[in-house]
Structures are given as C-alpha cells and as structure tokens.
C-alpha positions as CSV (number, residue, x, y, z in Angstrom):
1,M,-2.5,2.3,0.9
2,A,-0.1,3.5,-1.8
3,L,3.2,2.1,-3.0
4,T,5.8,2.9,-5.7
5,L,6.8,-0.2,-7.7
6,S,7.9,-1.9,-10.8
7,S,5.7,-4.0,-13.0
8,S,4.2,-7.5,-12.6
9,V,0.8,-8.9,-13.7
10,V,-2.3,-10.6,-12.2
11,L,-5.7,-12.1,-13.1
12,F,-8.5,-14.0,-11.3
13,L,-12.0,-15.7,-11.2
14,C,-14.3,-18.6,-9.9
15,I,-18.0,-18.7,-9.7
16,L,-19.2,-18.6,-6.1
17,A,-22.4,-17.2,-4.6
18,V,-21.6,-14.5,-2.1
19,R,-23.4,-15.5,1.2
20,S,-24.7,-12.7,3.4
21,D,-24.2,-14.7,6.5
22,L,-20.4,-14.7,6.1
23,D,-20.2,-11.2,7.6
24,D,-22.0,-12.4,10.7
25,I,-19.3,-14.9,11.6
26,V,-16.7,-13.7,14.0
27,L,-13.3,-15.3,13.3
28,E,-9.9,-15.0,14.7
29,Q,-7.8,-13.0,12.1
30,Q,-4.3,-13.8,11.2
31,S,-1.9,-13.2,14.0
32,S,-0.7,-9.9,13.4
33,E,-2.0,-6.5,13.8
34,S,1.7,-6.2,14.6
35,Q,3.0,-7.4,11.3
36,S,3.9,-5.0,8.6
37,T,1.2,-4.2,6.1
38,D,3.8,-2.9,3.6
39,C,6.0,-5.2,1.5
40,G,8.2,-2.2,0.7
41,C,7.6,-2.2,-3.0
42,Q,6.8,1.5,-3.0
43,G,10.4,2.2,-2.2
44,L,11.8,0.3,-5.1
45,K,13.9,2.6,-7.1
46,R,17.1,1.8,-9.0
47,D,18.9,4.8,-7.6
48,V,17.9,4.1,-3.9
49,T,19.9,1.0,-3.0
50,V,22.6,0.3,-0.4
51,D,25.7,-1.7,-0.9
52,V,25.6,-5.1,0.9
53,R,28.9,-6.6,-0.4
54,D,31.0,-5.6,2.6
55,E,28.3,-6.0,5.2
56,N,26.8,-9.1,6.8
57,K,24.5,-10.7,4.2
58,L,20.8,-9.9,4.3
59,E,19.0,-11.7,7.0
60,H,18.2,-15.3,5.8
61,H,14.5,-15.8,5.2
62,D,12.8,-19.1,5.7
63,D,13.2,-21.5,2.8
64,A,9.4,-22.0,2.9
65,N,9.2,-18.8,0.8
66,I,11.2,-20.3,-2.1
67,Y,9.1,-21.4,-5.0
68,S,8.7,-25.2,-5.2
69,K,6.4,-27.1,-7.6
70,T,5.5,-29.5,-4.8
71,A,4.8,-26.7,-2.3
72,N,2.8,-24.7,-4.8
73,E,0.7,-27.4,-6.4
74,G,-2.9,-26.4,-6.4
75,P,-6.2,-27.8,-7.6
76,H,-5.5,-26.7,-11.1
77,E,-3.3,-28.1,-13.8
78,T,-0.2,-26.0,-14.4
79,E,0.3,-26.5,-18.1
80,R,-3.3,-26.4,-19.3
81,D,-4.2,-24.0,-22.1
82,I,-6.1,-21.2,-20.3
83,R,-8.4,-19.2,-22.6
84,S,-9.3,-15.9,-21.0
85,K,-13.1,-15.4,-20.9
86,L,-14.5,-11.9,-21.0
87,V,-17.1,-11.1,-18.4
88,L,-19.7,-8.4,-19.1
89,L,-20.1,-5.9,-16.3
90,Q,-23.2,-3.7,-16.6
91,G,-21.6,-0.6,-15.2
92,G,-24.0,1.9,-13.5
93,W,-23.6,3.8,-10.3
94,F,-21.5,2.7,-7.4
95,M,-19.7,4.2,-4.4
96,M,-16.0,4.3,-5.1
97,G,-13.3,4.8,-2.4
98,T,-13.9,5.0,1.4
99,D,-14.4,7.6,4.1
100,D,-12.3,5.4,6.4
101,P,-8.9,5.0,4.7
102,G,-6.2,3.1,6.5
103,I,-3.6,5.6,5.3
104,P,-5.2,9.0,4.3
105,Q,-2.2,10.0,2.1
106,D,-2.9,7.0,-0.2
107,G,-5.9,8.8,-1.6
108,E,-8.6,6.2,-1.1
109,G,-11.0,8.9,0.1
110,P,-13.4,10.5,0.1
111,Q,-16.1,8.0,-0.9
112,R,-17.8,9.3,-4.0
113,R,-20.5,8.3,-6.5
114,V,-19.3,7.1,-9.8
115,R,-21.1,6.0,-12.9
116,L,-19.6,3.7,-15.5
117,D,-20.6,2.5,-18.9
118,P,-20.9,-1.3,-19.4
119,F,-17.6,-3.0,-20.2
120,Y,-16.0,-6.4,-20.7
121,I,-13.1,-7.5,-18.5
122,E,-11.1,-10.7,-18.5
123,E,-11.9,-13.1,-15.7
124,H,-8.3,-13.7,-14.7
125,E,-4.8,-12.1,-14.9
126,V,-2.6,-12.6,-18.0
127,T,-0.7,-15.8,-17.6
128,N,2.9,-16.8,-18.4
129,Q,1.5,-18.9,-21.2
130,Q,-0.5,-16.1,-22.7
131,F,2.4,-13.6,-22.4
132,Q,4.8,-16.2,-24.0
133,H,2.4,-16.5,-26.9
134,F,2.6,-12.7,-27.3
135,T,6.4,-12.6,-27.3
136,N,6.7,-15.6,-29.6
137,Q,4.5,-13.9,-32.2
138,T,6.0,-10.4,-31.9
139,G,9.5,-10.8,-30.7
140,Y,8.8,-8.3,-28.0
141,I,11.5,-7.8,-25.3
142,T,10.3,-6.6,-21.9
143,E,11.9,-3.6,-20.1
144,A,13.3,-5.9,-17.5
145,E,15.1,-7.9,-20.2
146,R,16.5,-4.7,-21.7
147,F,17.6,-3.3,-18.3
148,G,19.2,-6.6,-17.5
149,D,17.7,-6.9,-14.0
150,S,14.6,-6.6,-11.9
151,F,13.7,-6.4,-8.2
152,V,13.2,-9.8,-6.5
153,F,12.2,-10.6,-2.9
154,E,15.3,-11.9,-1.2
155,G,13.4,-14.8,0.5
156,L,12.8,-16.3,-3.0
157,L,16.4,-16.4,-4.1
158,S,18.7,-19.4,-4.3
159,E,21.9,-19.3,-2.2
160,E,23.9,-19.0,-5.4
161,V,22.0,-15.9,-6.5
162,K,22.2,-14.4,-3.0
163,S,26.0,-14.7,-3.1
164,T,26.1,-12.4,-6.2
165,L,24.0,-9.6,-4.6
166,S,25.8,-6.2,-4.3
167,S,22.9,-3.9,-3.3
168,A,19.5,-3.9,-1.7
169,V,16.7,-1.3,-1.3
170,A,17.6,1.0,1.6
171,A,14.1,1.2,3.1
172,A,13.2,-2.4,2.3
173,P,16.4,-4.6,2.3
174,W,14.4,-7.7,1.5
175,W,14.2,-6.4,-2.1
176,S,17.3,-6.6,-4.3
177,P,18.0,-5.8,-7.9
178,V,18.9,-9.2,-9.4
179,K,20.8,-9.6,-12.7
180,G,18.9,-11.8,-15.1
181,A,15.5,-11.6,-13.3
182,D,12.7,-11.1,-15.8
183,W,9.3,-12.6,-16.6
184,R,10.9,-15.9,-17.8
185,H,13.2,-16.0,-14.7
186,P,11.0,-14.6,-11.9
187,E,13.6,-15.3,-9.1
188,G,16.7,-14.7,-11.2
189,P,18.7,-16.6,-13.9
190,D,18.5,-20.0,-12.2
191,S,14.7,-19.9,-12.0
192,T,12.1,-20.8,-14.6
193,I,8.4,-20.6,-15.4
194,E,8.4,-24.1,-16.8
195,H,5.9,-25.4,-14.2
196,R,4.1,-22.1,-13.8
197,M,2.6,-21.4,-17.2
198,N,-0.8,-20.7,-15.8
199,H,0.5,-18.4,-13.1
200,P,0.2,-14.6,-13.6
201,V,3.1,-13.2,-15.6
202,L,5.4,-11.0,-13.5
203,H,8.2,-8.5,-14.1
204,V,6.2,-6.6,-16.6
205,S,6.3,-2.8,-16.7
206,W,3.4,-0.5,-17.5
207,S,4.8,-0.1,-21.0
208,D,5.1,-3.9,-21.3
209,A,1.4,-4.2,-20.3
210,Q,0.5,-1.6,-22.9
211,A,2.4,-3.5,-25.6
212,Y,0.5,-6.6,-24.7
213,C,-2.8,-4.7,-24.8
214,H,-2.1,-3.4,-28.2
215,W,-1.3,-6.9,-29.5
216,A,-4.3,-8.4,-27.9
217,E,-6.6,-5.5,-29.0
218,R,-7.5,-4.9,-25.3
219,R,-6.8,-2.1,-22.8
220,L,-6.0,-1.7,-19.1
221,P,-8.9,-0.8,-16.8
222,T,-9.2,2.6,-15.3
223,E,-9.0,2.7,-11.5
224,A,-12.8,3.1,-11.3
225,E,-13.5,0.2,-13.6
226,W,-11.0,-2.0,-11.6
227,E,-12.7,-1.1,-8.3
228,L,-16.2,-1.8,-9.6
229,A,-15.0,-5.2,-10.9
230,C,-13.2,-6.0,-7.6
231,R,-16.3,-5.3,-5.5
232,G,-18.2,-8.1,-7.2
233,G,-21.5,-6.4,-6.6
234,L,-20.9,-5.7,-2.9
235,Q,-20.8,-2.3,-1.3
236,D,-19.2,-1.1,1.9
237,R,-17.1,-4.3,2.4
238,L,-13.4,-4.6,3.1
239,Y,-12.9,-7.5,0.7
240,P,-14.5,-8.8,-2.5
241,W,-16.2,-11.5,-0.4
242,G,-17.3,-9.5,2.7
243,N,-15.7,-8.1,5.9
244,N,-14.0,-11.2,7.2
245,L,-10.5,-12.0,5.9
246,L,-11.1,-15.7,6.5
247,P,-14.8,-16.5,6.3
248,R,-15.4,-19.9,8.0
249,G,-11.7,-20.2,8.3
250,Q,-11.3,-20.5,4.5
251,H,-8.7,-18.6,2.4
252,Y,-10.2,-16.6,-0.4
253,A,-7.0,-15.1,-1.8
254,N,-3.3,-15.8,-2.1
255,L,-1.8,-13.6,0.6
256,W,1.1,-13.7,3.1
257,Q,0.7,-15.6,6.3
258,G,3.2,-15.4,9.1
259,D,5.9,-12.9,10.1
260,F,6.8,-10.6,7.1
261,P,9.4,-10.6,5.7
262,N,11.0,-13.5,7.6
263,H,8.6,-16.4,7.3
264,N,5.6,-17.2,5.1
265,T,3.7,-20.2,6.6
266,A,1.9,-20.5,3.3
267,E,-1.3,-21.6,5.1
268,D,-3.3,-20.8,1.9
269,G,-1.2,-23.4,0.0
270,Y,1.1,-21.0,-1.8
271,A,4.4,-19.4,-0.8
272,N,4.7,-17.6,-4.1
273,T,2.2,-17.0,-6.9
274,S,-0.6,-19.4,-7.5
275,P,-2.2,-20.6,-10.7
276,V,-4.9,-18.2,-11.8
277,M,-8.4,-19.3,-10.7
278,S,-7.0,-21.2,-7.7
279,F,-9.3,-19.3,-5.2
280,P,-13.0,-18.6,-5.4
281,A,-14.2,-15.9,-7.8
282,N,-16.0,-12.8,-6.6
283,G,-19.7,-12.2,-7.3
284,F,-19.0,-11.2,-10.9
285,G,-17.0,-14.3,-11.6
286,L,-13.6,-12.6,-11.5
287,Y,-10.6,-14.2,-9.9
288,D,-7.6,-12.9,-7.9
289,M,-9.0,-9.4,-7.6
290,V,-7.1,-9.4,-4.3
291,G,-3.7,-11.1,-3.8
292,N,-1.5,-13.2,-6.0
293,A,-0.1,-10.3,-8.1
294,W,-0.6,-6.6,-8.3
295,E,-2.5,-5.4,-11.4
296,W,-1.7,-2.3,-13.5
297,T,-4.4,0.3,-14.2
298,A,-4.5,2.9,-16.9
299,D,-4.6,5.8,-14.5
300,W,-1.8,8.2,-13.4
301,W,-1.6,8.4,-9.6
302,N,-3.7,11.0,-7.9
303,V,-4.7,11.6,-4.2
304,H,-6.9,14.6,-4.7
305,H,-10.6,13.5,-5.1
306,T,-13.9,15.3,-4.4
307,T,-17.3,14.0,-3.4
308,E,-19.0,15.2,-6.6
309,D,-20.5,12.6,-8.9
310,K,-18.3,11.3,-11.7
311,Y,-19.0,9.7,-15.0
312,N,-16.4,7.3,-16.5
313,P,-13.6,9.0,-14.5
314,K,-10.0,8.8,-15.5
315,G,-6.9,9.8,-13.7
316,P,-4.8,12.9,-14.4
317,E,-3.6,13.5,-18.0
318,T,0.0,13.4,-16.8
319,G,2.0,12.2,-13.9
320,T,5.0,10.3,-12.6
321,D,3.5,7.1,-11.1
322,R,0.8,4.8,-12.3
323,V,-1.9,3.2,-10.0
324,K,-1.7,-0.5,-9.2
325,K,-4.4,-2.4,-7.4
326,G,-5.2,-5.6,-5.7
327,G,-2.1,-6.5,-3.7
328,S,0.1,-9.6,-4.2
329,Y,1.0,-12.9,-2.4
330,M,3.4,-10.7,-0.2
331,C,0.5,-8.7,1.3
332,H,-1.0,-10.1,4.5
333,K,-4.4,-8.3,4.0
334,V,-5.5,-6.0,1.3
335,K,-8.7,-3.9,1.3
336,L,-10.4,-3.7,-2.1
337,T,-10.2,0.2,-2.0
338,Q,-6.4,0.2,-1.5
339,S,-4.2,1.7,-4.2
340,Y,-0.5,2.1,-4.6
341,L,1.6,4.2,-6.9
342,M,4.4,2.7,-8.9
343,N,7.0,4.0,-11.3
344,P,5.8,2.7,-14.7
345,E,9.2,1.5,-15.6
346,F,9.4,-0.9,-12.7
347,F,8.4,-4.5,-12.8
348,F,8.2,-7.4,-10.2
349,N,5.1,-8.5,-8.4
350,V,2.8,-6.8,-11.0
351,S,0.7,-8.4,-13.5
352,I,-2.1,-7.6,-16.0
353,K,-5.9,-7.8,-16.3
354,L,-7.4,-6.6,-19.5
355,L,-10.6,-4.9,-20.8
356,D,-11.9,-5.0,-24.3
357,H,-11.1,-1.6,-25.9
358,K,-14.5,-1.3,-27.4
359,T,-17.6,-0.4,-25.4
360,A,-19.9,-3.2,-24.3
361,F,-22.6,-1.6,-26.4
362,N,-20.7,-2.6,-29.6
363,M,-19.9,-6.1,-28.6
364,D,-21.5,-9.5,-28.8
365,K,-22.3,-10.5,-25.2
366,N,-21.0,-14.0,-25.9
367,Q,-17.5,-12.8,-27.1
368,C,-14.6,-13.7,-24.8
369,Y,-11.1,-12.0,-24.4
370,L,-6.3,-9.7,-19.4
371,G,-5.4,-2.1,-3.8
372,R,-4.7,1.1,-5.1
373,K,-1.0,1.7,-5.2
374,P,1.2,4.0,-7.3
375,A,3.6,2.2,-9.5
C-alpha cells in the first residue's frame, strides 16, 4: 500500500528464534476486516486542508490514544543510553515484492529476484536521545521547526491544543497541522519527549534524516535493502515473523487495535510509540521492522517494476515522493512488502533506520553503528 506523508523515524530489534509451527496455528485476527487500513497520511499536504474554525470541532477521539507515561510503560527503561548495534546481513538473492498485492497501484508487484551485496544495518530506529545528541553537537534545526508546524493525529492532542486548530486534512480530518509540533514536541507545544528518550524520533523529514546520516557517517537503506532486512530470513510471508498477525495470541509489533480513528484499545501495551526493542526481533535480530514508526528509505517512489533479475537496485534518479516502509502504531496490520510514498518535506510518524555507508566487505564484522509508502 502506498501513502504520501511527512517525516518521522523508526528502529527495531530483539533476538527470537522464528518457529515454523507458528504458521500452522489458526488464530482469530483483530476485529476488523471492516476497519480502515489507511491512516490517511498519504493525503497530508500543507495546501490540502479544510477550515474547521466555524464548523463543529473534529470528532472527539478516545482519550486512550493520548500519550501517557503510565499507559505506555513497557519492559524497557525509558531513559537508558541506547547504543545502536550494527547487524551484518550477508545479502545474496531474495524474492522482493509480491504477486498478490493488496493495492496494485502501490507498486508492490511483480515479485522479482534481487541480489544484494552484504551490508550493515542498525538494529533499531534512531531514538530521541540519539537525535538530541546530534542536534546538540551540530545545532541542526529540523524542517518542522523551521516551518513552525507539523501534522499530528487529532486523537493525541490536548483539549487546549485542539481549541487552537484552524484546519484539518480534507481527506483525513483526524490529521491537523499543529503549530509548535516537532520532534521535541510530538503532540504540539504542550507535549514533551522527556520520558520518551528511547522512543523513535518523529517529525523528521527526509532531508532531516539525510543530515543525521551525514553526521553519523551512515546512510538510508534502499527499498530493496530494507525489504531484505525486514524479512528476517523468511520468504513468502506476510509479516517478519510469519503469516499470522498474532501468533499464539501474542503481539509482535506496535500497531493499532480497535476502531480507527476513533478508539485505540492499546492491547499491545502502547497507544502511541513504544520504546525501541519493546517487541521481539525478527530472524536477523532487527526490531520494529513493522509498526511503531514509518522508516525512510533512500529511493524515489516508483510503481513500474519488471520480473527481470536485479543487482543492488535503486529507485529512479529523480522523483517527487520518497518511499517509506514498515508502518506505524497507527496501522492495524502492515505486510512487509507494503510501501508508501511521501513528500520528502513532510514529517510526523516517520523515523530513521541507518546503514553503514561503506560496504560490508570493508568493515570489521564486530563494528557497531539508524511497508512501502511514498512520502
């Protein structure tokens, strides 16, 4: 599935053996083939909003969606110093994409053989703490800070901030441009990341991600590299852990539960983002490849693919939208092949996962180092 969005960042990992018997267990899925699979972020554009000042206020969404330290406490400490570890992926041949795309126009098909060189990738998304270290050292100001606003999900806003809203996205009125929203204030000026330092950084544009990469001497993954990493060694599976969304009734990712966009039951323990590494890693030891926060890739958006073999493929040389992958806590189910497009100057539920910019052949193996949608 493909979406057009701003920028936010994500990372993930936890060592867990992938069990083949999980796919044989038939479980009741989340209620909701009827719920929307689209959070509306593809429609987020600064020039496509509607005035809400003289209308009834946006529908009130359940307070369970609002970030709360108590509601979002997980098994990991929130202020610990997380050192991103690099994981070596051996590359080689794999089958990219699918011949059974949920939405053909999203460009997930056809399935094609791809060969990649070995590469190192960080085990989890870039955290608020890591991004803060970057801004403290460089004085970097993100695009959301320069614009003065960013899109925020209305269900996360305080009543005070809601009272100041003057517009919303026409096709997705649960998204509103909020003055003072940025990576330090994810839900607007009265919010903080104080107790979320090991959550993925959000409200970062593609250019912000590139600036972080330059400082960290890393790079963004190509879409092909990202998909290989996401699969965790599995092939022809819907998710990084198999075909069941909830194997043995357990949550393997931070996703939306309930009636979107009105009520998130937070059955997985989180109504907003979660600390990185809160859920099991995939077979490669990588965390949050699905859910929590969207992740930027290096590629321009492209829906025209062929079945011929590819070697280290990259996206088009130019374009309008960048590919984002993996979905966020606002998605109720996300296949690992899904991609979305997003305008690179936008930034909200998008985060960053990084590769080392050198080839794996030139690196010490012990060295450590941040769904397809257009953005």
